[in-house]
ZADO-1210 file (C-alpha; in nm, 4 decimals, padded with zeros to 6 digits):
<atoms>
<atom x="06.7453" y="05.2398" z="02.4496" code="MET" pos="1"/>
<atom x="06.4398" y="05.4523" z="02.3898" code="HIS" pos="2"/>
<atom x="06.4815" y="05.8280" z="02.4465" code="LEU" pos="3"/>
<atom x="06.2064" y="06.0877" z="02.4559" code="GLN" pos="4"/>
<atom x="06.2587" y="06.4631" z="02.4858" code="VAL" pos="5"/>
<atom x="05.9891" y="06.6903" z="02.6310" code="HIS" pos="6"/>
<atom x="05.9941" y="07.0561" z="02.7342" code="LEU" pos="7"/>
<atom x="05.8506" y="07.0481" z="03.0865" code="ARG" pos="8"/>
<atom x="05.9449" y="07.1815" z="03.4300" code="ARG" pos="9"/>
<atom x="06.1650" y="06.9133" z="03.5908" code="PRO" pos="10"/>
<atom x="05.9798" y="06.9060" z="03.9241" code="GLU" pos="11"/>
<atom x="05.6462" y="06.8644" z="03.7449" code="GLN" pos="12"/>
<atom x="05.7796" y="06.5777" z="03.5355" code="LEU" pos="13"/>
<atom x="05.9269" y="06.4001" z="03.8406" code="VAL" pos="14"/>
<atom x="05.5849" y="06.4175" z="04.0115" code="GLU" pos="15"/>
<atom x="05.4085" y="06.2822" z="03.7027" code="ARG" pos="16"/>
<atom x="05.6593" y="05.9984" z="03.6611" code="LEU" pos="17"/>
<atom x="05.6182" y="05.8950" z="04.0264" code="ALA" pos="18"/>
<atom x="05.2377" y="05.9046" z="03.9951" code="ALA" pos="19"/>
<atom x="05.2630" y="05.6786" z="03.6885" code="ALA" pos="20"/>
<atom x="05.4649" y="05.4169" z="03.8808" code="GLY" pos="21"/>
<atom x="05.8161" y="05.5129" z="03.7740" code="PHE" pos="22"/>
<atom x="06.1119" y="05.5308" z="04.0108" code="ALA" pos="23"/>
<atom x="06.3214" y="05.8430" z="03.9475" code="VAL" pos="24"/>
<atom x="06.6819" y="05.7261" z="03.9774" code="GLU" pos="25"/>
<atom x="06.8656" y="06.0486" z="03.8899" code="ALA" pos="26"/>
<atom x="06.7938" y="06.4142" z="03.8229" code="GLN" pos="27"/>
<atom x="07.0453" y="06.6720" z="03.7024" code="LEU" pos="28"/>
<atom x="06.9565" y="07.0394" z="03.6594" code="THR" pos="29"/>
<atom x="07.1400" y="07.2167" z="03.3774" code="LEU" pos="30"/>
<atom x="07.1991" y="07.5825" z="03.2965" code="ALA" pos="31"/>
<atom x="07.3709" y="07.7430" z="02.9990" code="SER" pos="32"/>
<atom x="07.3964" y="08.0723" z="02.8135" code="ALA" pos="33"/>
<atom x="07.1460" y="07.9451" z="02.5534" code="GLU" pos="34"/>
<atom x="06.8844" y="07.8144" z="02.7979" code="SER" pos="35"/>
<atom x="06.7760" y="07.9435" z="03.1354" code="ALA" pos="36"/>
<atom x="06.6995" y="07.5971" z="03.2722" code="ARG" pos="37"/>
<atom x="06.7017" y="07.2353" z="03.1732" code="GLY" pos="38"/>
<atom x="06.7285" y="06.8937" z="03.3295" code="ALA" pos="39"/>
<atom x="06.8119" y="06.5336" z="03.2660" code="LEU" pos="40"/>
<atom x="06.5862" y="06.2850" z="03.4413" code="ILE" pos="41"/>
<atom x="06.6461" y="05.9106" z="03.4490" code="VAL" pos="42"/>
<atom x="06.3448" y="05.7037" z="03.5508" code="ALA" pos="43"/>
<atom x="06.2687" y="05.3336" z="03.5401" code="ARG" pos="44"/>
<atom x="05.9347" y="05.1587" z="03.5488" code="ARG" pos="45"/>
<atom x="05.9034" y="04.9848" z="03.8835" code="ALA" pos="46"/>
<atom x="05.9501" y="04.6072" z="03.8761" code="ALA" pos="47"/>
<atom x="05.6183" y="04.4296" z="03.8469" code="GLY" pos="48"/>
<atom x="05.4444" y="04.7344" z="03.7007" code="ALA" pos="49"/>
<atom x="05.2135" y="04.6805" z="03.4053" code="ALA" pos="50"/>
<atom x="05.4103" y="04.6844" z="03.0820" code="GLY" pos="51"/>
<atom x="05.7508" y="04.6476" z="03.2502" code="ALA" pos="52"/>
<atom x="05.9996" y="04.4618" z="03.0344" code="ALA" pos="53"/>
</atoms>
C-alpha cells in the first residue's frame, strides 16, 4: 500500500481526485481537540485509466 498525507480541504481534494480520474470510495470527516478539522479519503484510480495497476 502506498500512503500519502497532504494538508488540504477535503472537499477540494475530492474535486481534484475526481477531475484526475479517481473514484472516491469513502470520505470520513474528523474532529479533535488538537485539530479543528481533518478527513480520511479513500480513492481508487478508475479501471482502464492511464497508469492503473
